[in-house]
VEXVO-304447 format. One record per residue (C-alpha): residue number from 1; residue in three letters; x, y, z. Coordinates in Angstrom, 3 decimals, padded with zeros to 6 digits. Example, Ala and Ser with C-alpha at 12.3 -4.5 7.8 and 13.67 -1.06 7.14 Angstrom:
<recs>
<1 Ala <012.300 -004.500 007.800>>;
<2 Ser <013.670 -001.060 007.140>>;
</recs>
This chain:
<recs>
<1 Unk <205.189 095.200 166.527>>;
<2 Unk <202.550 097.857 165.724>>;
<3 Unk <200.045 096.119 168.035>>;
<4 Unk <202.592 096.199 170.841>>;
<5 Unk <203.081 099.953 170.400>>;
<6 Unk <199.320 100.483 170.373>>;
<7 Unk <198.897 098.429 173.557>>;
<8 Unk <201.610 100.427 175.308>>;
<9 Unk <199.933 103.681 174.294>>;
<10 Unk <196.554 102.504 175.591>>;
<11 Unk <198.092 101.509 178.929>>;
<12 Unk <199.862 104.874 179.206>>;
<13 Unk <196.658 106.818 178.502>>;
<14 Unk <194.807 104.697 181.015>>;
<15 Unk <197.502 105.495 183.619>>;
<16 Unk <197.102 109.214 182.949>>;
<17 Unk <193.369 108.954 183.509>>;
<18 Unk <193.800 107.066 186.763>>;
<19 Unk <196.810 108.933 188.182>>;
<20 Unk <195.807 111.662 190.685>>;
<21 Unk <199.049 113.560 190.037>>;
<22 Unk <198.377 113.626 186.312>>;
<23 Unk <195.050 115.384 186.774>>;
<24 Unk <195.859 117.454 189.817>>;
<25 Unk <197.000 121.074 189.815>>;
<26 Unk <200.632 121.775 190.794>>;
<27 Unk <199.431 122.716 194.284>>;
<28 Unk <197.336 119.568 194.696>>;
<29 Unk <200.166 117.408 193.395>>;
<30 Unk <202.625 119.072 195.745>>;
<31 Unk <200.367 118.619 198.772>>;
<32 Unk <199.787 114.969 197.962>>;
<33 Unk <203.494 114.350 197.388>>;
<34 Unk <204.658 116.141 200.555>>;
<35 Unk <202.059 114.277 202.614>>;
<36 Unk <203.382 110.994 201.234>>;
<37 Unk <207.011 111.843 201.935>>;
<38 Unk <206.532 113.484 205.325>>;
<39 Unk <206.753 111.565 208.581>>;
<40 Unk <204.350 114.108 210.099>>;
<41 Unk <201.233 113.727 207.930>>;
<42 Unk <198.630 114.782 210.491>>;
<43 Unk <199.023 118.571 210.004>>;
<44 Unk <197.979 118.126 206.363>>;
<45 Unk <194.453 116.937 207.239>>;
<46 Unk <193.272 120.432 206.262>>;
<47 Unk <196.251 121.622 204.166>>;
<48 Unk <194.870 124.659 202.342>>;
<49 Unk <193.909 126.328 205.610>>;
<50 Unk <197.026 125.453 207.585>>;
<51 Unk <200.167 125.256 205.510>>;
<52 Unk <199.503 126.101 201.846>>;
<53 Unk <198.433 129.435 200.385>>;
<54 Unk <197.411 129.785 196.749>>;
<55 Unk <196.931 133.151 194.971>>;
<56 Unk <193.140 132.747 195.203>>;
<57 Unk <193.353 132.529 198.994>>;
<58 Unk <192.602 135.630 201.037>>;
<59 Unk <195.701 134.780 203.096>>;
<60 Unk <198.097 134.630 200.136>>;
<61 Unk <199.074 138.320 199.971>>;
<62 Unk <199.264 138.796 203.783>>;
<63 Unk <201.523 135.729 204.098>>;
<64 Unk <203.674 136.819 201.129>>;
<65 Unk <204.092 140.286 202.609>>;
<66 Unk <204.377 139.162 206.242>>;
<67 Unk <208.169 139.265 206.541>>;
<68 Unk <209.233 140.789 203.208>>;
<69 Unk <211.413 143.813 203.994>>;
<70 Unk <212.003 145.443 200.631>>;
<71 Unk <208.709 146.796 199.280>>;
<72 Unk <210.403 147.128 195.890>>;
<73 Unk <209.751 143.403 195.431>>;
<74 Unk <206.108 143.501 196.489>>;
<75 Unk <204.885 145.814 193.742>>;
<76 Unk <202.217 144.352 191.404>>;
<77 Unk <204.737 143.846 188.586>>;
<78 Unk <207.073 141.707 190.726>>;
<79 Unk <206.898 137.946 190.017>>;
<80 Unk <204.662 136.043 192.434>>;
<81 Unk <204.973 132.414 193.575>>;
<82 Unk <202.587 129.687 192.403>>;
<83 Unk <201.830 129.152 196.075>>;
<84 Unk <203.410 129.495 199.514>>;
<85 Unk <204.155 126.529 201.782>>;
<86 Unk <204.677 127.090 205.521>>;
<87 Unk <206.104 123.823 206.922>>;
<88 Unk <205.120 122.816 210.435>>;
<89 Unk <207.852 120.223 210.967>>;
<90 Unk <211.390 119.525 209.754>>;
<91 Unk <210.144 116.544 207.735>>;
<92 Unk <207.838 118.836 205.768>>;
<93 Unk <210.926 120.651 204.475>>;
<94 Unk <212.412 117.309 203.480>>;
<95 Unk <209.213 116.495 201.647>>;
<96 Unk <209.242 119.859 199.878>>;
<97 Unk <212.760 119.247 198.533>>;
<98 Unk <211.970 115.706 197.365>>;
<99 Unk <208.667 116.685 195.771>>;
<100 Unk <209.952 119.789 194.036>>;
<101 Unk <212.484 117.576 192.264>>;
<102 Unk <209.840 115.011 191.342>>;
<103 Unk <207.383 117.609 190.072>>;
<104 Unk <209.908 120.014 188.515>>;
<105 Unk <208.917 122.946 190.736>>;
<106 Unk <211.572 125.523 191.686>>;
<107 Unk <211.724 126.470 195.379>>;
<108 Unk <212.698 129.663 197.186>>;
<109 Unk <213.305 129.461 200.943>>;
<110 Unk <212.533 132.280 203.363>>;
<111 Unk <213.342 132.516 207.056>>;
<112 Unk <213.096 136.251 207.812>>;
<113 Unk <212.491 137.967 204.488>>;
<114 Unk <215.463 140.317 204.802>>;
<115 Unk <217.187 139.425 201.535>>;
<116 Unk <217.956 142.880 200.136>>;
<117 Unk <217.071 141.824 196.590>>;
<118 Unk <214.036 139.788 197.627>>;
<119 Unk <215.521 136.489 196.477>>;
<120 Unk <213.798 134.516 199.231>>;
<121 Unk <210.353 135.376 197.894>>;
<122 Unk <210.859 136.540 194.282>>;
<123 Unk <212.507 134.858 191.304>>;
<124 Unk <213.450 136.760 188.160>>;
<125 Unk <215.022 133.736 186.438>>;
<126 Unk <212.782 130.766 187.385>>;
<127 Unk <209.144 130.345 186.382>>;
<128 Unk <207.123 128.965 188.035>>;
<129 Unk <208.458 129.022 191.582>>;
<130 Unk <207.166 128.269 195.083>>;
<131 Unk <208.065 129.999 198.363>>;
<132 Unk <208.794 127.737 201.320>>;
<133 Unk <208.378 130.055 204.314>>;
<134 Unk <209.973 128.726 207.516>>;
<135 Unk <208.169 131.208 209.784>>;
<136 Unk <206.421 128.467 211.774>>;
<137 Unk <209.696 126.692 212.560>>;
<138 Unk <210.920 128.957 215.363>>;
<139 Unk <211.734 126.791 218.380>>;
<140 Unk <214.584 127.964 220.650>>;
<141 Unk <216.174 125.672 223.248>>;
<142 Unk <218.674 127.469 225.501>>;
<143 Unk <221.066 125.435 227.656>>;
<144 Unk <222.848 127.764 230.063>>;
<145 Unk <224.788 124.920 231.705>>;
<146 Unk <226.821 124.238 228.566>>;
<147 Unk <226.554 127.778 227.109>>;
<148 Unk <224.707 126.700 223.969>>;
<149 Unk <221.338 127.003 222.265>>;
<150 Unk <219.639 125.151 219.419>>;
<151 Unk <217.623 127.639 217.347>>;
<152 Unk <215.254 126.895 214.481>>;
<153 Unk <215.668 128.745 211.192>>;
<154 Unk <212.351 130.599 211.323>>;
<155 Unk <213.062 132.280 214.662>>;
<156 Unk <214.134 135.902 214.596>>;
<157 Unk <217.409 136.967 216.172>>;
<158 Unk <215.387 139.153 218.566>>;
<159 Unk <213.534 136.068 219.818>>;
<160 Unk <216.872 134.334 220.320>>;
<161 Unk <218.201 137.274 222.345>>;
<162 Unk <215.059 137.320 224.485>>;
<163 Unk <215.111 133.584 225.195>>;
<164 Unk <218.774 133.774 226.221>>;
<165 Unk <218.119 136.718 228.542>>;
<166 Unk <215.116 134.886 229.988>>;
<167 Unk <217.496 132.193 231.246>>;
<168 Unk <220.489 134.380 232.160>>;
<169 Unk <221.440 138.035 232.568>>;
<170 Unk <225.103 137.323 231.859>>;
<171 Unk <224.835 135.462 228.554>>;
<172 Unk <224.319 136.794 225.050>>;
<173 Unk <225.010 136.097 221.381>>;
<174 Unk <226.998 138.298 218.955>>;
<175 Unk <224.709 138.700 215.957>>;
<176 Unk <222.495 141.257 214.209>>;
<177 Unk <221.414 144.730 215.253>>;
<178 Unk <218.046 144.421 213.476>>;
<179 Unk <215.935 142.189 215.713>>;
<180 Unk <213.534 140.874 213.032>>;
<181 Unk <216.249 139.063 211.064>>;
<182 Unk <215.446 135.382 210.505>>;
<183 Unk <218.332 133.354 211.903>>;
<184 Unk <218.254 130.833 209.043>>;
<185 Unk <219.504 133.284 206.439>>;
<186 Unk <221.149 135.778 208.782>>;
<187 Unk <223.896 133.435 209.974>>;
<188 Unk <224.542 131.996 206.501>>;
<189 Unk <225.918 135.419 205.495>>;
<190 Unk <228.045 136.012 208.596>>;
<191 Unk <225.750 137.874 211.032>>;
<192 Unk <227.552 140.925 212.415>>;
<193 Unk <226.459 143.010 215.372>>;
<194 Unk <227.489 145.276 218.229>>;
<195 Unk <229.618 142.617 219.963>>;
<196 Unk <231.568 141.590 216.849>>;
<197 Unk <234.744 143.366 217.984>>;
<198 Unk <234.711 141.278 221.173>>;
<199 Unk <233.443 137.897 219.941>>;
<200 Unk <233.397 137.929 216.130>>;
<201 Unk <230.361 137.173 213.998>>;
<202 Unk <227.350 135.019 214.725>>;
<203 Unk <228.718 132.546 212.160>>;
<204 Unk <232.019 132.429 214.083>>;
<205 Unk <230.063 131.160 217.074>>;
<206 Unk <228.158 128.271 215.481>>;
<207 Unk <228.925 124.804 216.830>>;
<208 Unk <226.576 122.589 214.803>>;
<209 Unk <223.702 122.753 212.359>>;
<210 Unk <220.962 120.663 210.798>>;
<211 Unk <220.215 121.080 207.125>>;
<212 Unk <218.157 119.419 204.390>>;
<213 Unk <220.490 118.557 201.525>>;
<214 Unk <219.707 118.264 197.814>>;
<215 Unk <218.712 114.639 198.323>>;
<216 Unk <216.146 115.501 200.970>>;
<217 Unk <218.216 114.128 203.860>>;
<218 Unk <218.612 115.882 207.221>>;
<219 Unk <222.308 116.209 208.074>>;
<220 Unk <224.040 117.462 211.204>>;
<221 Unk <227.687 118.527 211.346>>;
<222 Unk <228.996 114.975 211.684>>;
<223 Unk <226.892 113.739 208.771>>;
<224 Unk <227.506 116.674 206.423>>;
<225 Unk <231.277 116.817 206.962>>;
<226 Unk <233.545 119.765 207.675>>;
<227 Unk <233.625 121.177 204.136>>;
<228 Unk <229.870 121.677 203.996>>;
<229 Unk <229.761 122.867 207.609>>;
<230 Unk <232.401 125.446 206.665>>;
<231 Unk <230.436 126.586 203.598>>;
<232 Unk <227.091 127.221 205.317>>;
<233 Unk <228.657 129.541 207.936>>;
<234 Unk <229.115 132.662 205.824>>;
<235 Unk <228.821 131.308 202.275>>;
<236 Unk <225.444 132.912 201.688>>;
<237 Unk <221.960 131.462 201.884>>;
<238 Unk <220.207 128.859 199.705>>;
<239 Unk <223.237 127.502 197.831>>;
<240 Unk <223.975 124.293 199.728>>;
<241 Unk <220.788 123.217 201.475>>;
<242 Unk <217.971 124.411 203.700>>;
<243 Unk <219.052 125.438 207.180>>;
<244 Unk <216.704 123.910 209.768>>;
<245 Unk <218.632 124.511 212.991>>;
<246 Unk <221.769 126.198 214.254>>;
<247 Unk <223.555 125.240 217.450>>;
<248 Unk <225.143 128.429 218.723>>;
<249 Unk <227.729 129.171 221.395>>;
<250 Unk <226.589 131.709 223.960>>;
<251 Unk <229.041 134.405 225.050>>;
<252 Unk <229.497 136.118 228.430>>;
<253 Unk <228.095 139.625 228.888>>;
<254 Unk <228.345 141.807 231.993>>;
<255 Unk <225.248 142.472 234.078>>;
<256 Unk <225.655 146.155 233.221>>;
<257 Unk <226.519 147.579 229.815>>;
<258 Unk <226.588 151.219 228.727>>;
<259 Unk <225.094 152.809 225.618>>;
<260 Unk <225.250 156.307 224.170>>;
<261 Unk <224.367 158.284 221.054>>;
<262 Unk <225.912 161.673 220.296>>;
<263 Unk <225.190 163.577 217.090>>;
<264 Unk <227.354 166.088 215.296>>;
<265 Unk <226.615 168.270 212.254>>;
<266 Unk <228.926 169.851 209.719>>;
<267 Unk <228.655 173.120 211.610>>;
<268 Unk <229.915 171.291 214.703>>;
<269 Unk <233.003 170.031 212.893>>;
<270 Unk <231.643 166.628 211.889>>;
<271 Unk <233.856 166.231 208.813>>;
<272 Unk <237.006 166.344 210.928>>;
<273 Unk <235.393 164.225 213.653>>;
<274 Unk <234.356 161.479 211.223>>;
<275 Unk <237.866 161.475 209.786>>;
<276 Unk <239.221 161.031 213.297>>;
<277 Unk <236.672 158.231 213.926>>;
<278 Unk <238.177 156.374 210.974>>;
<279 Unk <241.670 156.700 212.430>>;
<280 Unk <240.835 155.216 215.821>>;
<281 Unk <237.667 153.125 215.634>>;
<282 Unk <239.275 149.761 214.791>>;
<283 Unk <241.949 150.244 217.478>>;
<284 Unk <239.629 150.976 220.425>>;
<285 Unk <239.150 148.635 223.366>>;
<286 Unk <237.413 145.543 221.932>>;
<287 Unk <234.626 145.959 224.507>>;
<288 Unk <233.660 149.210 222.760>>;
<289 Unk <231.644 149.401 219.543>>;
<290 Unk <230.905 152.811 217.977>>;
<291 Unk <229.072 152.929 214.664>>;
<292 Unk <228.471 156.074 212.618>>;
<293 Unk <225.049 156.721 211.050>>;
<294 Unk <225.072 159.629 208.595>>;
<295 Unk <222.293 161.370 206.688>>;
<296 Unk <221.189 164.851 205.628>>;
<297 Unk <218.913 166.825 207.917>>;
<298 Unk <217.428 170.304 208.100>>;
<299 Unk <219.927 173.032 208.879>>;
<300 Unk <219.713 175.757 211.486>>;
<301 Unk <218.305 178.227 208.931>>;
<302 Unk <215.060 177.734 207.024>>;
<303 Unk <215.594 176.004 203.689>>;
<304 Unk <219.137 174.932 204.490>>;
<305 Unk <220.399 171.377 204.830>>;
<306 Unk <223.315 169.917 206.712>>;
<307 Unk <224.854 166.508 207.282>>;
<308 Unk <224.529 164.886 210.693>>;
<309 Unk <226.287 161.805 212.017>>;
<310 Unk <224.959 159.908 215.017>>;
<311 Unk <227.778 158.124 216.825>>;
<312 Unk <226.068 155.200 218.556>>;
<313 Unk <228.040 153.155 221.059>>;
<314 Unk <227.805 150.000 223.137>>;
<315 Unk <230.373 149.330 225.853>>;
<316 Unk <230.496 145.990 227.655>>;
<317 Unk <231.033 147.533 231.060>>;
<318 Unk <230.185 150.458 233.336>>;
<319 Unk <229.909 154.113 232.347>>;
<320 Unk <232.969 155.039 234.411>>;
<321 Unk <235.129 152.499 232.568>>;
<322 Unk <233.720 153.679 229.247>>;
<323 Unk <234.574 157.314 229.938>>;
<324 Unk <238.125 156.331 230.864>>;
<325 Unk <238.517 154.408 227.592>>;
<326 Unk <237.155 157.294 225.535>>;
<327 Unk <239.301 159.862 227.315>>;
<328 Unk <242.404 157.836 226.462>>;
<329 Unk <241.474 156.816 222.900>>;
<330 Unk <238.846 159.138 221.430>>;
<331 Unk <238.425 162.333 223.499>>;
<332 Unk <237.431 164.273 220.373>>;
<333 Unk <234.008 162.590 220.454>>;
<334 Unk <233.190 164.565 223.599>>;
<335 Unk <230.990 161.943 225.263>>;
<336 Unk <229.944 162.912 228.812>>;
<337 Unk <228.280 160.974 231.600>>;
<338 Unk <224.978 162.655 230.727>>;
<339 Unk <225.147 161.118 227.243>>;
<340 Unk <225.408 157.588 228.659>>;
<341 Unk <222.873 155.094 229.976>>;
<342 Unk <223.701 151.989 231.966>>;
<343 Unk <221.397 149.039 231.331>>;
<344 Unk <221.234 145.271 230.887>>;
<345 Unk <222.465 143.640 227.691>>;
<346 Unk <218.923 142.781 226.533>>;
<347 Unk <217.899 146.412 227.065>>;
<348 Unk <220.848 147.469 224.901>>;
<349 Unk <219.489 145.247 222.127>>;
<350 Unk <216.276 147.298 222.149>>;
<351 Unk <218.209 150.588 222.344>>;
<352 Unk <220.378 149.829 219.317>>;
<353 Unk <217.353 148.570 217.371>>;
<354 Unk <215.751 152.019 217.950>>;
<355 Unk <212.837 150.903 220.091>>;
<356 Unk <211.409 153.743 222.239>>;
<357 Unk <212.822 154.071 225.748>>;
<358 Unk <210.993 151.839 228.199>>;
<359 Unk <209.833 149.297 225.611>>;
<360 Unk <209.588 145.896 227.360>>;
<361 Unk <211.875 143.161 225.978>>;
<362 Unk <208.809 140.999 225.273>>;
<363 Unk <208.317 143.063 222.104>>;
<364 Unk <211.119 140.948 220.631>>;
<365 Unk <208.828 137.911 220.682>>;
<366 Unk <206.591 139.554 218.085>>;
<367 Unk <209.346 139.294 215.482>>;
<368 Unk <208.062 142.421 213.769>>;
<369 Unk <210.270 144.617 211.621>>;
<370 Unk <210.673 148.286 212.431>>;
<371 Unk <211.882 148.967 208.877>>;
<372 Unk <209.805 148.278 205.750>>;
<373 Unk <210.502 150.546 202.803>>;
<374 Unk <211.263 150.707 199.144>>;
<375 Unk <215.041 150.732 199.069>>;
<376 Unk <218.229 149.917 197.231>>;
<377 Unk <221.438 149.171 199.099>>;
<378 Unk <225.108 148.637 198.397>>;
<379 Unk <228.099 147.896 200.620>>;
<380 Unk <231.805 148.641 200.836>>;
<381 Unk <234.786 147.859 203.054>>;
<382 Unk <237.373 150.505 203.914>>;
<383 Unk <241.044 149.763 204.585>>;
<384 Unk <242.417 153.333 204.634>>;
<385 Unk <240.736 156.416 206.121>>;
<386 Unk <238.654 158.346 203.593>>;
<387 Unk <240.247 161.841 203.272>>;
<388 Unk <238.365 164.913 204.458>>;
<389 Unk <238.184 166.267 200.912>>;
<390 Unk <236.487 163.045 199.779>>;
<391 Unk <234.063 163.301 202.704>>;
<392 Unk <233.146 166.809 201.595>>;
<393 Unk <232.388 165.421 198.141>>;
<394 Unk <230.344 162.656 199.753>>;
<395 Unk <228.188 165.229 201.526>>;
<396 Unk <227.362 166.812 198.180>>;
<397 Unk <226.357 163.409 196.798>>;
<398 Unk <224.097 162.766 199.794>>;
<399 Unk <222.336 166.085 199.216>>;
<400 Unk <221.339 164.866 195.736>>;
<401 Unk <219.002 162.130 196.996>>;
<402 Unk <215.672 162.563 198.790>>;
<403 Unk <216.327 160.153 201.654>>;
<404 Unk <219.848 158.701 201.691>>;
<405 Unk <221.417 156.927 204.635>>;
<406 Unk <224.828 155.452 205.266>>;
<407 Unk <225.884 153.268 208.195>>;
<408 Unk <229.555 152.708 209.029>>;
<409 Unk <230.326 149.670 211.187>>;
<410 Unk <233.697 149.382 212.971>>;
<411 Unk <235.990 146.378 212.676>>;
<412 Unk <239.193 145.486 214.526>>;
<413 Unk <239.368 143.535 217.768>>;
<414 Unk <238.359 139.893 217.304>>;
<415 Unk <237.473 140.576 213.667>>;
<416 Unk <241.166 141.146 212.949>>;
<417 Unk <242.277 138.003 214.774>>;
<418 Unk <240.180 135.439 212.876>>;
<419 Unk <241.801 134.286 209.592>>;
<420 Unk <240.058 135.149 206.298>>;
<421 Unk <239.632 131.468 205.449>>;
<422 Unk <238.278 130.363 208.842>>;
<423 Unk <234.759 130.599 207.406>>;
<424 Unk <233.678 131.931 203.957>>;
<425 Unk <233.190 135.483 205.319>>;
<426 Unk <236.587 136.994 204.413>>;
<427 Unk <236.466 140.644 205.531>>;
<428 Unk <238.914 140.515 208.439>>;
<429 Unk <242.344 141.904 209.278>>;
<430 Unk <243.093 145.261 207.684>>;
<431 Unk <239.449 146.306 207.435>>;
<432 Unk <238.777 149.497 209.397>>;
<433 Unk <235.041 149.546 208.861>>;
<434 Unk <232.196 148.424 206.609>>;
<435 Unk <229.829 150.800 204.837>>;
<436 Unk <226.184 150.260 203.997>>;
<437 Unk <224.775 152.691 201.440>>;
<438 Unk <220.993 153.126 201.263>>;
<439 Unk <218.512 155.030 199.178>>;
<440 Unk <215.038 154.854 200.718>>;
<441 Unk <211.784 156.082 199.207>>;
<442 Unk <208.016 155.850 199.624>>;
<443 Unk <206.656 156.460 196.131>>;
<444 Unk <206.860 152.865 194.958>>;
<445 Unk <207.684 152.324 191.303>>;
<446 Unk <207.216 155.981 190.313>>;
<447 Unk <210.747 157.213 190.916>>;
<448 Unk <212.660 153.949 191.156>>;
<449 Unk <214.899 154.879 188.213>>;
<450 Unk <215.963 158.114 189.916>>;
<451 Unk <216.936 156.390 193.155>>;
<452 Unk <218.692 153.483 191.452>>;
<453 Unk <220.692 155.881 189.285>>;
<454 Unk <221.661 157.987 192.279>>;
<455 Unk <223.024 155.090 194.334>>;
<456 Unk <225.037 153.835 191.352>>;
<457 Unk <226.474 157.327 190.961>>;
<458 Unk <227.364 157.420 194.656>>;
<459 Unk <228.958 153.975 194.403>>;
<460 Unk <231.087 155.120 191.458>>;
<461 Unk <232.155 158.256 193.326>>;
<462 Unk <233.393 156.205 196.291>>;
<463 Unk <235.438 153.744 194.222>>;
<464 Unk <238.846 155.393 194.837>>;
<465 Unk <238.380 155.383 198.612>>;
<466 Unk <237.295 151.802 199.380>>;
<467 Unk <238.770 148.306 199.028>>;
<468 Unk <240.115 147.297 195.621>>;
<469 Unk <240.962 144.105 193.716>>;
<470 Unk <238.359 143.072 194.566>>;
<471 Unk <236.068 145.861 195.660>>;
<472 Unk <234.598 143.883 198.556>>;
<473 Unk <230.890 143.580 199.379>>;
<474 Unk <228.851 141.930 202.145>>;
<475 Unk <226.747 139.012 200.924>>;
<476 Unk <223.917 139.787 203.360>>;
<477 Unk <223.639 143.198 201.702>>;
<478 Unk <222.988 141.442 198.432>>;
<479 Unk <223.453 143.588 195.326>>;
<480 Unk <222.367 142.225 191.944>>;
<481 Unk <224.178 145.092 190.208>>;
<482 Unk <227.347 143.049 190.805>>;
<483 Unk <226.130 140.289 188.476>>;
<484 Unk <223.577 137.495 188.308>>;
<485 Unk <223.484 133.849 187.319>>;
<486 Unk <221.751 132.669 184.207>>;
<487 Unk <219.037 130.077 184.708>>;
<488 Unk <220.968 126.950 185.727>>;
<489 Unk <223.800 127.867 183.379>>;
<490 Unk <226.408 130.193 184.849>>;
<491 Unk <230.023 130.378 183.765>>;
<492 Unk <232.772 130.467 186.358>>;
<493 Unk <233.902 133.894 185.187>>;
<494 Unk <230.372 135.290 185.431>>;
<495 Unk <229.998 134.002 188.968>>;
<496 Unk <233.421 135.282 189.973>>;
<497 Unk <232.280 138.840 189.172>>;
<498 Unk <230.218 138.897 192.351>>;
<499 Unk <231.661 135.826 194.118>>;
<500 Unk <235.110 137.336 194.623>>;
<501 Unk <233.598 140.529 196.035>>;
<502 Unk <231.553 138.648 198.611>>;
<503 Unk <234.023 135.872 199.470>>;
<504 Unk <237.450 136.816 198.019>>;
<505 Unk <239.615 133.665 197.675>>;
<506 Unk <237.072 131.602 199.613>>;
<507 Unk <234.840 131.661 196.531>>;
<508 Unk <236.920 128.954 194.809>>;
<509 Unk <236.495 126.600 197.764>>;
<510 Unk <232.759 127.328 197.897>>;
<511 Unk <232.439 126.299 194.231>>;
<512 Unk <234.202 123.008 194.967>>;
<513 Unk <231.948 122.299 197.954>>;
<514 Unk <228.889 123.071 195.833>>;
<515 Unk <230.042 120.636 193.137>>;
<516 Unk <230.391 117.936 195.770>>;
<517 Unk <227.100 118.375 197.651>>;
<518 Unk <224.747 119.742 194.951>>;
<519 Unk <226.207 118.881 191.526>>;
<520 Unk <222.810 119.242 189.799>>;
<521 Unk <222.451 122.799 191.155>>;
<522 Unk <219.099 122.174 192.811>>;
<523 Unk <219.621 125.023 195.293>>;
<524 Unk <219.993 128.010 193.018>>;
<525 Unk <219.051 131.653 192.677>>;
<526 Unk <220.341 134.807 191.017>>;
<527 Unk <223.559 134.807 193.062>>;
<528 Unk <223.862 131.240 194.344>>;
<529 Unk <227.206 129.452 194.264>>;
<530 Unk <227.427 127.473 190.992>>;
<531 Unk <228.752 123.891 190.997>>;
<532 Unk <231.980 123.255 189.137>>;
<533 Unk <230.415 121.869 185.951>>;
<534 Unk <228.244 124.986 185.722>>;
<535 Unk <231.281 127.121 186.504>>;
<536 Unk <233.501 125.724 183.790>>;
</recs>
């Protein structure tokens, strides 16, 4: 018996000496494993220079920072991945999932880097971790004849808009205002934009998808089933699988649209005007979208400050029709023909994204962000107009921060017609507008405590005036202040703290879908949907 044990031990030690994986570093083991499991091995002939970036590589930091939006998660003290993998083919993503399970390596998946809490490239609860960056998977195939497009997860929404406009001047897609958003993660949270009142969200206009599931299989809509297809359209990113492709439904746009921006300060009666905006904005013609962007600015006198709101509009039609609509529904805004510009839909994309006048649409192919800052954000949904007295208190709160910003996005129209349970995104009928709160700064870690404290104070101040039970939040404006998962061990009640805010009653169905498709909780992060056994 003892001899048998000794023989087994000798054989095991001999295996360890001979096994490449036993001696290899995690990176070497991962490369070898992915190459074995990928049907497209050729790109890995020179892996370290083409698809893998270790911390000792001169490319590691540039690749890590390439699409990361929130500089708060790029400071030296932020956790860094063991390495970064940039797949060149769908099968490489399959291989990454299979091999991470075999080797016990936690993965984070990044398409555009816009996660507000950096969860696609930072992990506070998993060590070590690896970033799988989908930036090289950005193919876009537009089919005008059947009004569809297949888009790969690493493409930006700006690239998608450009490729659609390249084929047709009367087709578009109703998704994000920020053109550098990666479509993989963007649509998983809902994807709202300036045509949402006419056509709903980007996620409302998805026809099919291809994902890698927890078993490393590629599934389309037919293979994944309707429950999982429901969950990935608005249930938040990286909980159910890795999005590889979306098949989207294109929508009709007129050859000519009209845009405008008019600004008003407190001295010009902006408090009353913004109150009036709240009363009418969700009831306007569904072809008209007017958002309100508010921040402090210098006053007329030296040393004084005021509050200014920019009312930015897109109308799917001519300027004459727009002026008629505004005269009937919102004359107080005072928009004139001189304030308006007629242009093509793709030009309006650039206008709303704040590109300088005359910028060619080809800039969208660069996929570059126009906004990289240190910031903290929160979100709210409003169901009753905020009183003027509360707005006056809000102005005082905004004066307390160095560089605050708040963006108010109108609902109504198609957003009120789609049921709350149609997809996981639940913020529908009865919502007047959504709020995004932002504190932005440039001094890195120095004054982070001050800015974080201020935005929490602002959030507390606004509690009486926004949605309640739950106080709703937008999952794509992720906010870890609402609660986080423990490492692979989250109770149902803990998860509900943030889950109900993001998804309302749809959260319970999301948990059931998760238990069915990923019972071992392979796809997890600080606010991922927990499977039922982890939510018990």
